C-alpha positions in Angstrom: -12.2 8.9 -5.7 -9.8 7.0 -3.5 -8.9 8.9 -0.1 -5.6 8.1 -0.5 -3.0 6.5 -3.1 0.0 6.2 -0.4 1.8 2.9 -1.1 1.7 0.4 1.6 4.7 -0.2 3.6 6.5 -3.7 3.0 8.6 -3.9 5.9 9.1 -2.2 9.5 9.7 1.3 9.9 12.9 1.7 11.8 13.3 4.8 14.1 13.1 8.4 13.2 10.4 8.8 15.9 11.5 12.4 16.8 11.6 13.4 13.1 8.1 12.0 12.6 6.8 14.0 15.3 8.5 17.0 14.2 7.3 16.7 10.6 3.7 16.2 11.5 3.6 19.4 13.9 4.8 21.2 10.8 1.9 19.7 8.7 -0.3 21.2 11.3 1.2 24.5 11.5 2.5 25.2 7.9 0.7 24.6 4.5 4.1 23.5 2.3 6.6 21.7 3.8 9.6 20.3 1.9 11.5 17.4 3.3 14.9 17.6 1.9 18.1 15.5 2.2 20.9 13.6 0.7 19.6 10.4 -2.1 18.8 7.6 -0.1 18.6 9.2 3.5 15.2 8.1 3.6 13.1 11.3 2.9 10.4 9.4 1.0 9.8 6.9 3.6 9.5 9.5 6.6 7.1 11.8 4.7 4.9 9.1 3.5 4.2 7.6 7.1 4.0 11.4 8.2 1.3 11.8 5.4 -0.3 8.5 6.5 -0.4 9.4 9.9 -2.2 12.6 9.2 -5.2 11.3 6.9 -7.9 11.9 9.1 -7.0 15.5 9.3 -7.8 16.0 5.5 -11.5 15.3 4.5 -10.7 14.8 0.7 -7.8 12.7 1.3 -3.8 12.4 0.7 -2.5 12.1 -2.6 0.9 11.0 -3.9 2.3 12.3 -7.1 5.8 10.9 -8.4 7.6 13.4 -10.3 10.9 11.5 -10.6 10.2 9.6 -13.7 9.4 12.6 -15.5 11.6 14.4 -18.0 9.3 16.9 -19.8 8.3 19.6 -17.2 5.0 19.8 -19.2 4.0 16.5 -18.1 3.9 17.8 -14.2 0.5 19.2 -14.1 -0.6 15.9 -15.7 1.3 13.7 -13.1 -0.6 16.0 -10.7 -4.0 15.4 -12.3 -3.3 11.5 -12.5 -2.4 11.7 -8.8 -5.8 13.3 -7.7 -7.8 10.5 -9.7 -8.9 14.0 -11.5 -10.1 13.3 -15.3 -10.8 16.5 -17.0 -12.0 16.3 -20.8 -11.9 20.1 -21.3 -9.9 21.7 -23.6 -8.5 24.1 -20.8 -4.9 23.9 -19.2 -4.5 21.3 -16.9 -3.2 24.1 -14.4 -6.7 25.4 -14.4 -8.3 22.0 -13.7 -6.1 21.5 -10.9 -6.9 24.8 -9.2 -10.4 24.2 -9.8 -10.5 21.0 -8.3 -8.5 22.0 -5.1 -10.2 25.4 -4.4 -12.9 23.9 -2.4 -11.3 20.8 -0.8 -9.0 20.0 2.0 -6.2 17.9 0.9 -2.9 16.9 1.4 -1.0 16.6 -1.8 2.9 14.6 -1.3 4.9 15.9 -4.1 7.9 13.6 -4.5 11.3 14.0 -6.6 10.7 17.4 -7.7 14.6 18.5 -7.9 15.3 17.8 -11.6 12.0 20.4 -12.6 12.2 22.4 -9.6 12.1 25.9 -11.8 8.8 24.3 -13.3 7.2 22.6 -10.1 7.8 25.4 -7.9 5.6 28.2 -9.6 2.7 25.9 -10.0 2.7 24.6 -6.2 2.6 28.5 -5.7 -0.3 28.9 -7.8 -2.3 25.8 -6.1 -1.6 27.2 -2.4 -2.5 30.5 -3.0 -6.1 29.4 -5.1 -6.6 26.8 -2.7 -7.0 27.6 1.2 -7.6 24.0 2.1 -4.7 22.7 0.3 -1.3 21.5 2.1 1.7 20.7 0.2 4.3 18.1 1.5 7.1 18.0 -0.8 10.3 15.7 -1.1 13.5 16.4 -2.6 17.3 17.1 -2.6 16.8 20.9 -2.5 14.2 23.5 -1.3 11.7 24.8 -3.9 12.0 28.3 -2.3 8.5 29.5 -2.4 7.1 32.0 -0.1 5.9 30.3 2.9 7.6 27.1 2.6 9.1 25.5 5.7 12.2 23.3 5.0 12.6 20.2 7.2 16.3 18.8 6.7 16.4 15.2 7.3 19.9 13.9 8.8 21.1 10.1 8.8 20.1 7.8 11.2 21.4 8.0 14.6 23.9 5.1 15.8 21.5 2.9 17.5 18.6 3.1 14.9 21.3 2.7 12.0 22.2 -0.9 13.8 18.7 -1.6 14.1 17.8 -1.0 10.5 20.9 -3.1 9.4 20.1 -6.1 11.4 16.4 -6.2 10.7 17.1 -6.0 6.9 19.7 -8.6 7.1 17.5 -11.0 8.7 14.9 -10.1 6.0 17.5 -11.2 4.0 18.2 -14.3 5.2 21.6 -13.3 6.8 22.5 -14.7 10.6 21.4 -12.7 13.2 23.4 -9.4 13.8 23.3 -7.2 17.0 20.9 -4.4 16.7 20.5 -1.7 19.1 17.3 -2.1 21.1 15.9 -5.0 18.8 14.6 -8.3 20.9 14.6 -10.1 18.1 18.1 -9.8 17.1 19.3 -10.3 20.7 18.1 -14.0 20.9 15.3 -12.6 23.4 11.9 -14.6 22.9 9.0 -12.1 21.2 6.1 -11.7 23.7 3.2 -13.8 23.3 0.6 -12.4 21.2 3.2 -9.8 20.3 3.0 -9.0 16.1 6.0 -10.5 14.4 7.3 -8.5 11.1 7.8 -11.2 8.3 11.3 -11.9 7.7 12.4 -11.0 11.2 14.7 -13.7 12.7 12.1 -14.5 15.3 9.6 -15.1 12.4 11.6 -17.7 10.9 11.5 -21.5 11.7 13.5 -21.9 14.8 13.1 -18.7 16.0 16.4 -16.3 16.3 19.1 -17.4 14.4 22.1 -17.0 17.0 22.3 -16.2 20.6 22.9 -12.6 22.3 25.8 -11.1 19.9 29.3 -10.7 21.2 30.7 -7.5 21.7 33.2 -7.4 19.1 30.5 -8.3 16.7 28.7 -5.3 17.9 31.4 -3.2 17.6 32.2 -4.2 14.0 28.2 -3.5 13.1 28.9 -0.1 14.8 31.5 0.5 12.8 30.1 -0.8 9.5 27.1 2.1 10.1 29.5 4.6 10.7 31.4 3.8 7.8 27.7 4.0 5.6 27.3 7.3 7.5 23.5 6.2 8.5 22.4 6.5 5.4 19.0 3.9 5.1 19.8 3.3 1.4 23.3 2.4 2.0 22.5 0.3 5.1 19.8 -1.6 3.0 22.3 -2.1 0.3 24.7 -3.6 2.7 22.2 -5.8 4.5 21.7 -7.4 0.7 25.1 -8.4 0.9 25.0 -10.0 4.3 24.2 -13.3 3.5 27.4 -13.8 1.3 29.9 -11.7 3.5 30.4 -11.2 7.3 30.6 -7.6 8.5 34.3 -7.9 8.7 34.6 -9.0 5.0 32.4 -5.6 4.1 34.3 -3.4 6.1 37.8 -4.4 4.6 36.0 -3.7 1.1 35.0 -0.4 2.2 38.5 0.2 3.4 40.3 -0.9 0.6 38.7 -1.2 -2.9 36.5 1.9 -3.0 39.2 4.4 -1.1 39.4 6.3 -4.4 35.7 6.6 -4.6 35.3 7.8 -1.0 37.9 10.5 -1.4 37.2 11.4 -4.9 35.1 14.2 -6.6 36.1 17.5 -4.9 33.2 19.5 -3.8 30.7 16.9 -3.1 29.3 16.3 -0.1 30.8 13.4 2.3 27.4 11.8 2.6 27.2 11.9 -1.3 30.1 10.3 -1.5 29.6 7.6 1.0 26.2 6.8 -0.7 27.9 6.4 -4.0 30.6 4.1 -2.2 28.0 2.0 -0.9 26.5 1.5 -4.3 29.6 1.5 -5.9 30.2 -1.6 -3.8 27.1 -3.5 -4.4 27.9 -2.7 -8.1 31.3 -4.2 -7.7 30.0 -7.5 -6.0 27.7 -8.1 -8.7 28.3 -10.5 -11.7 29.6 -8.9 -15.0 26.2 -10.2 -16.1 24.1 -8.4 -13.3 26.1 -5.1 -13.9 25.3 -5.1 -17.6 21.3 -5.7 -16.5 21.7 -2.9 -14.1 22.9 -0.4 -16.5 20.3 -1.3 -19.0 17.3 -1.2 -16.7 18.2 2.2 -16.0 16.4 3.2 -19.1 12.9 2.4 -17.6 11.1 5.4 -15.8 8.8 3.1 -14.0 7.9 -0.4 -12.7 8.6 -2.9 -15.3 7.7 -6.6 -16.4 9.7 -9.3 -17.1 8.6 -9.5 -20.4 9.9 -5.6 -21.4 13.3 -6.7 -19.8 13.8 -9.5 -21.9 13.3 -7.3 -25.0 15.0 -3.8 -24.2 18.0 -5.7 -22.0 18.5 -9.2 -23.9 21.2 -9.4 -26.4 24.1 -11.6 -27.2 25.9 -10.3 -23.9 22.8 -11.2 -22.0 20.4 -14.1 -23.5 16.8 -13.3 -22.8 16.8 -16.8 -21.2 19.3 -15.5 -18.5 17.2 -12.5 -17.4 14.9 -14.0 -15.0 17.9 -15.2 -12.9 19.8 -12.2 -13.1 16.8 -10.1 -11.8 16.7 -12.3 -8.9 20.1 -11.5 -8.0 19.6 -8.1 -8.2 16.2 -8.4 -6.1 18.3 -10.3 -3.6 20.8 -7.4 -3.2 18.0 -4.9 -2.6 18.7 -3.3 -5.9 15.1 -4.1 -7.0 11.8 -4.7 -5.3 9.1 -6.3 -6.9 5.5 -5.0 -6.4 2.1 -6.3 -7.6 0.1 -4.2 -9.7 -3.2 -4.6 -11.5 -1.5 -5.3 -14.4 0.4 -8.0 -12.8 3.9 -8.5 -11.1 6.4 -5.7 -11.6 9.7 -4.8 -10.5 11.1 -1.3 -9.5 14.6 0.3 -9.4 15.1 2.9 -6.8 16.0 6.4 -8.0 19.4 6.6 -6.9 20.3 3.2 -8.1 19.2 3.9 -11.3 21.0 6.8 -11.8 24.1 5.0 -10.9 23.2 2.3 -13.6 22.6 5.0 -16.0 26.2 6.6 -15.4 27.6 3.1 -16.2 25.2 2.9 -19.5 26.5 6.4 -20.6 29.9 5.1 -20.2 29.6 2.2 -22.3 28.0 4.7 -25.0 24.6 2.7 -24.8 22.2 5.0 -23.7 20.8 6.2 -27.0 20.5 2.6 -28.5 18.8 1.0 -25.6 16.2 4.5 -25.0 15.4 3.3 -28.7 14.7 -0.4 -27.8 12.5 0.8 -24.7 10.7 3.0 -27.4 10.3 0.3 -29.5 8.9 -2.3 -27.0 6.3 0.3 -25.5 5.2 1.4 -29.0 4.7 -2.5 -29.7 2.6 -2.7 -26.5 0.7 0.3 -27.3 -0.2 -1.6 -30.8 -1.2 -4.8 -29.1 -3.5 -3.0 -26.7 -5.1 -1.1 -29.1 -5.8 -4.4 -31.3 -7.0 -6.0 -27.7 -9.3 -3.0 -26.9 -11.8 -4.5 -29.0 -12.0 -7.8 -26.8 -12.5 -9.5 -24.0 -9.2 -8.2 -22.4 -10.4 -4.5 -22.4 -10.1 -4.3 -18.6 -6.3 -5.7 -18.8 -5.6 -3.3 -21.4 -7.1 -0.3 -19.2 -4.6 -1.5 -16.4 -1.6 -2.3 -18.8 -2.0 1.3 -19.9 -2.0 2.6 -16.7 0.6 0.5 -15.5 2.7 1.7 -19.0 2.2 5.3 -18.8 5.7 6.7 -17.8 7.0 4.4 -20.5 4.5 5.6 -23.1 5.4 8.9 -22.1 9.2 8.3 -22.3 8.9 6.8 -25.8 6.7 9.6 -27.1 9.3 12.1 -25.7 12.0 10.5 -27.4 10.3 10.5 -30.5 9.9 14.4 -30.5 13.3 14.5 -29.5 14.6 13.0 -32.8 13.2 14.9 -36.3 13.8 11.7 -38.0 10.9 10.1 -36.1 8.4 12.5 -36.2 6.2 9.8 -37.7 6.6 7.7 -34.8 5.3 10.5 -32.8 2.1 10.7 -34.5 1.9 7.3 -34.9 2.3 6.5 -31.5 0.1 9.5 -30.1 -3.0 8.3 -32.5 -2.6 4.5 -31.5 -3.2 5.4 -27.8 -6.7 6.7 -28.6 -8.4 4.4 -26.6 -6.0 5.9 -23.9 -6.7 9.1 -24.3 -10.2 8.8 -24.9 -11.3 5.3 -23.0 -9.5 5.8 -20.0 -10.4 9.4 -19.3 -7.0 11.3 -20.5 -8.4 13.6 -22.8 -6.1 16.6 -21.5 -2.9 14.6 -21.9 -3.8 13.1 -25.0 -4.4 16.5 -26.7 -0.9 17.3 -25.2 0.7 15.1 -27.0 -1.1 15.1 -30.4 -1.0 18.6 -30.6 3.1 18.3 -30.3 3.2 15.7 -32.7 1.3 17.2 -35.3 3.6 20.4 -35.2 5.8 18.2 -37.0 6.3 17.3 -40.4 6.7 14.0 -40.9 6.6 13.0 -44.2 4.3 9.8 -43.8 0.9 10.4 -44.7 -0.6 7.4 -43.0 0.8 8.7 -39.7 -0.4 12.1 -39.7 -3.7 11.2 -40.9 -4.4 8.6 -37.8 -3.3 11.6 -35.5 -5.4 14.0 -37.1 -8.4 12.3 -36.7 -7.7 11.3 -32.9 -7.2 14.9 -32.3 -10.0 15.9 -34.2 -11.9 13.1 -31.7 -10.4 14.5 -28.6 -11.3 18.0 -29.3 -14.9 17.3 -30.1 -15.1 15.7 -26.6 -13.4 18.7 -25.3 -16.0 21.0 -26.6 -13.4 22.8 -28.6 -15.3 22.7 -31.8 -12.9 25.0 -33.7 -10.0 22.7 -33.4 -12.0 19.5 -34.0 -13.0 21.3 -37.3 -10.0 22.4 -38.5 -8.2 18.5 -37.9 -11.2 17.1 -39.3 -11.1 19.1 -42.3 -7.5 18.8 -42.8 -7.7 14.9 -42.2 -10.5 14.5 -44.7 -9.0 16.8 -47.2 -5.8 14.9 -47.3 -7.2 11.4 -47.2 -9.1 12.1 -50.2 -6.2 13.4 -52.2 -4.0 9.9 -51.1 -7.0 7.7 -51.8 -7.2 6.9 -48.0 -10.8 5.7 -47.5 -10.7 4.4 -44.0 -9.1 7.5 -42.8 -11.8 9.9 -44.5 -14.6 7.7 -43.0 -13.1 8.4 -39.6 -13.1 12.1 -40.4 -16.7 12.1 -41.3 -17.6 9.8 -38.3 -16.2 12.5 -36.1 -17.6 15.5 -38.0 -21.0 13.5 -37.2 -20.0 13.6 -33.5 -19.8 17.1 -33.9 -23.0 17.8 -35.4 -24.4 15.5 -32.6 -23.5 17.6 -30.1 -24.2 21.0 -31.8 -27.7 19.6 -32.0 -27.5 19.5 -35.8 -29.4 16.3 -35.9 -30.0 15.6 -39.6 -26.5 16.7 -40.3 -25.2 14.2 -37.9 -27.3 11.1 -39.1 -26.3 11.9 -42.5 -22.5 11.8 -41.8 -22.6 9.3 -39.2 -24.4 7.1 -41.8 -22.1 7.7 -44.1 -19.2 6.7 -42.4 -21.0 3.5 -41.1 -21.5 2.8 -44.6 -17.8 3.0 -45.4 -17.2 1.3 -42.7 -19.1 -1.7 -44.0 -17.7 -1.6 -47.3 -13.9 -1.8 -46.1 -14.8 -4.4 -43.6 -14.1 -2.5 -40.7 -15.8 -3.3 -37.3 -14.4 -2.4 -34.1 -15.7 -0.2 -31.0 -15.1 3.0 -33.2 -17.5 1.4 -35.5 -19.7 0.4 -32.6 -19.8 3.7 -30.9 -21.3 5.3 -34.5 -23.9 2.9 -34.3 -24.9 4.0 -30.7 -24.3 7.7 -32.0 -26.8 7.2 -34.8 -29.4 5.3 -32.5 -29.1 8.5 -30.2 -30.0 11.0 -32.6 -33.0 8.5 -33.9 -34.4 8.1 -30.5 -34.5 11.9 -29.8 -36.1 12.7 -32.8 -38.7 10.1 -31.8 -37.4 7.2 -33.9 -37.8 5.0 -30.9 -37.8 1.3 -32.9 -35.0 2.3 -34.9 -33.0 3.3 -32.2 -33.9 0.3 -30.2 -32.6 -2.0 -33.6 -29.4 -0.3 -33.6 -28.7 -0.5 -29.7 -29.8 -4.2 -29.5 -27.4 -4.9 -32.1 -24.6 -3.7 -30.7 -25.0 -5.0 -27.3 -25.2 -8.5 -29.1 -21.8 -8.0 -30.9 -20.2 -6.6 -27.3 -21.7 -10.0 -26.0 -20.2 -11.8 -28.7 -16.7 -10.1 -28.8 -16.5 -9.5 -24.6 -16.5 -5.9 -25.6 -17.3 -3.4 -22.2 -16.7 0.1 -23.2 -19.0 0.6 -25.8 -21.7 -1.7 -24.5 -22.0 0.7 -21.6 -23.2 3.3 -24.4 -25.7 0.6 -25.8 -26.8 0.0 -22.0 -27.1 3.9 -21.9 -29.7 4.2 -25.0 -31.5 0.8 -24.3 -32.0 2.4 -20.4 -33.3 5.5 -22.5 -35.8 3.5 -24.7 -37.1 1.5 -21.4 -37.7 4.6 -19.7 -39.6 6.2 -22.4 -42.1 2.9 -22.5 -42.3 3.2 -18.7 -40.3 0.2 -18.1 -38.7 1.7 -14.9 -37.2 -1.5 -13.5 -35.6 -2.5 -16.9 -34.3 0.8 -17.3 -33.0 1.0 -14.0 -31.2 -2.3 -14.3 -29.5 -1.2 -17.5 -28.4 2.1 -16.2 -26.8 0.4 -12.9 -24.7 -1.5 -15.4 -23.7 1.4 -17.4 -22.5 3.3 -14.2 -20.6 0.1 -13.1 -18.3 -0.2 -16.3 -17.7 3.4 -17.2 -16.4 4.1 -13.6 -14.1 0.9 -14.1 -12.8 2.7 -17.4 -12.8 6.0 -15.5 -15.1 7.4 -18.4 -16.6 10.4 -16.9 -18.4 11.6 -19.7 -20.7 7.9 -20.2 -20.7 8.2 -16.1 -22.3 11.5 -15.7 -24.8 11.1 -18.4 -26.0 7.5 -16.9 -26.1 9.2 -13.4 -28.4 11.7 -14.9 -30.5 9.7 -16.7 -30.7 7.2 -13.7 -31.9 10.5 -11.4 -35.0 10.5 -14.1 -36.0 7.0 -13.7 -35.7 7.4 -9.8 -38.2 10.5 -10.1 -40.5 8.6 -12.3 -40.5 5.8 -9.9 -41.6 8.2 -7.1 -38.0 8.7 -5.0 -38.3 12.6 -5.6 -35.6 13.0 -2.9 -32.8 10.5 -4.5 -33.3 11.9 -7.5 -32.3 15.3 -6.5 -29.5 14.0 -4.5 -28.0 12.1 -7.8 -28.7 15.5 -10.1 -26.6 17.2 -7.2 -24.0 14.5 -7.8 -24.0 15.0 -11.4 -23.1 18.7 -11.0 -19.1 18.4 -10.3 -18.8 15.6 -12.6 -20.0 17.9 -15.5 -17.3 20.6 -14.0 -14.8 18.0 -14.7 -16.3 17.2 -18.1 -16.3 20.2 -19.6 -19.3 22.3 -20.8 -22.5 21.1 -18.9 -24.4 18.9 -21.1 -22.3 19.7 -24.0 -24.3 22.9 -24.3 -27.0 21.0 -26.1 -30.7 21.9 -25.8 -31.5 18.3 -26.1 -29.3 17.1 -23.6 -30.7 19.7 -21.2 -34.1 18.1 -21.6 -33.8 14.9 -19.2 -32.0 17.4 -16.8 -34.6 19.9 -16.8 -37.3 17.4 -16.8 -36.2 15.5 -13.7 -35.7 18.6 -11.9 -38.8 20.4 -12.4 -41.0 16.8 -11.5 -38.6 16.5 -8.3 -38.9 20.2 -7.4 -42.6 19.9 -7.8 -42.9 16.7 -5.7 -40.5 18.1 -2.7 -41.0 21.9 -2.6 -38.3 24.2 -3.6 -36.7 24.3 -0.3 -36.2 20.5 0.1 -35.4 20.0 -3.3 -32.1 22.3 -3.1 -31.2 20.8 0.0 -31.2 17.3 -1.5 -29.4 18.8 -4.3 -26.6 20.4 -2.6 -26.5 17.1 -0.4 -25.4 15.4 -4.0 -22.9 18.3 -4.7 -20.8 17.4 -1.6 -20.4 13.8 -2.5 -17.2 12.6 -3.7 -16.8 11.1 -7.3 -16.5 7.4 -5.3 -19.4 8.7 -3.1 -21.8 9.9 -6.2 -20.8 6.2 -8.0 -21.7 4.6 -4.8 -25.4 6.4 -4.5 -25.9 5.7 -8.3 -25.4 2.0 -7.9 -27.6 1.8 -4.7 -29.9 3.8 -6.3 -29.8 1.2 -9.1 -30.4 -1.6 -7.0 -33.0 -0.4 -5.1 -36.0 0.8 -6.8 -38.5 3.3 -4.7 -41.4 1.6 -2.7 -45.0 2.7 -4.1 -43.5 4.6 -7.1 -45.9 4.9 -10.4 -46.8 1.4 -12.2 -45.0 0.7 -14.8 -47.2 0.9 -17.3 -47.7 5.1 -16.8 -44.7 5.9 -19.0 -44.4 9.7 -19.2 -44.0 11.5 -22.3 -40.9 10.8 -24.1 -38.3 14.1 -23.8 -37.4 15.5 -27.4 -37.0 18.5 -29.1 -38.4 20.2 -32.3 -36.2 18.7 -35.1 -33.0 18.1 -32.5 -32.0 15.1 -30.7 -29.4 14.5 -28.3 -26.1 13.0 -27.9 -25.2 9.8 -25.4 -22.4 11.0 -24.1 -20.9 8.4 -26.2 -18.4 10.2 -27.8 -16.0 8.4 -26.0 -13.9 6.0 -28.1 -12.6 6.7 -31.6 -11.4 4.0 -33.8 -10.4 1.1 -32.4 -8.6 -1.7 -33.3 -9.9 -2.8 -37.0 -11.4 -6.3 -38.1 -8.1 -6.4 -40.5 -5.5 -6.2 -37.6 -5.2 -3.0 -36.4 -6.2 1.1 -37.3 -5.6 0.7 -41.0 -6.0 4.7 -40.9 -2.6 4.6 -39.4 
């Protein structure tokens, strides 16, 4: 896990020296500090800066959870799980997983934008603080949480000098002529000292140095008056700065005095600063072209970062031709109404929450909110369908990154489908289509949440329900919830037979085979998975799900002693994966081949296979595959003669299993390699030394555990046993083990998608 997920600062932080020092001191003294203030006053920027400065004091890192995009309070816990990089496959509530994860850690959790969910957020924060003594929470919102022990830190607008400096710097970044900014050399014509860092976008950084000479007193007075009228609110100042390339300070003051007097004086009972901020945003809105205003309103339906293609589809229409969208986005970007950021999925745009809220009011006034939300949902349903199809392709890593970036939008789409009774079938279809996100990208718990809610509705669409049922069964199998899995898969099988949906029936049969595999009923596992594979072949189905069935069958055969049969199946899967560019199923094939190499004493080959397996599983956040590979790598390591490193790796697997769920799925067959490694390592080291190495492994973070495994995989033990002296293959009488390969389910089909729904 990364120690921090705080975003990097994109421009220079101005002022707030005293506030930052005070906030940092409060974090030293209190476990719950809430920064409160009006929208746009700079709460988030200050809090993130204080959190970044305090990172060294938190051995388990600083994590940011952004709650502003959420509508459903049930998603708060999932947002915190996501922020903590916590992958939990168990059927337990995410709150329980959060408590357990944080209980022994020293972490600073930053919770931003909670005010609309405060009634649900406050009890969760209180519970986490009660059960995790090493946890500190820095909350950011427009009102306090009102939790015992909370220290409220009210943030006022910027002082006059800092406000002038901020306006001057942001204006220079926007390409405006230089303004007088208090104590800002770059804006008074003072040369930057040799060797001093120059921030990109400042006047000193532009070709030719500062744009103008020293400012006149009159100019300075006008800037001071503008900052005063904008009440020192950073968002208002930045919006104003975005207009300075087009308007003079005097023109801006005139517009504030004249055009928006009603806005300034309206809304009885509203705080003056709220009115002032609304004035600033409304003034930027007035200065936009009609097309820019319309796009601004329509962009408010996006709850997170969005890309150009999404905007062209969702916001385009007769009034906004798609070919105009790029230029209009550029106009909003130039006015600081949007920001651009680079994400793993590519360039994206983001609208500040306050700006988005203003646009949402205009969209509602146009009576167009419902239509735009449906268009937004339709785009992301299409994206989910494309991602499912492309999961079985060389684009798998791109699909994983796209899915993560689109998660706020996919949640919003699911929310809308569940809100409208007539769209229940779309909720079931979308929750089922996203199987690869729930299973392949480590989001089982959230997937279970959406699938349960969708299936609680009667949709009247059989194919959508069948797909959601087998995906729910698959998720429940991986969570170790056999009762829920059997119920969902039995219903899926019965309904599929009644409706003569052979493909859905094959998926249900396959997943029942997975359940048998995990519960050590190997003959039944082989029979059911074999029957499913026959059906897949007859139907022409080929995707990641089919490959996983082959791997699972190979595991059952390997652990029952049929090494040759297991090898044939696994090598066939690896060949198909290489041909199709599939990585995720390939990792599980490498796991089985690594085990087979170990059984014949080819330790170097096993190590190489398992190292690649660890790397792939880590890239997809697949903890089931990851922990299985680490444990098998530990066995290879002790077989090579490095008992101490094997013990460390075994210890490192323990916290990962705690996140996955039931240790080794409760399977006797799965426990054999672990117990064999433990016995051999303890015999070689002695109980005391083994215990010390094991505990050292337990103390590793997930990221450190992965790095340790990769290093172990690259560095064979010196002087270990010869490759020919293979240890006895591990097996149990009449039972075999599952390769934690229960990850994916029914990927895109060879016929253009999941025909099961």
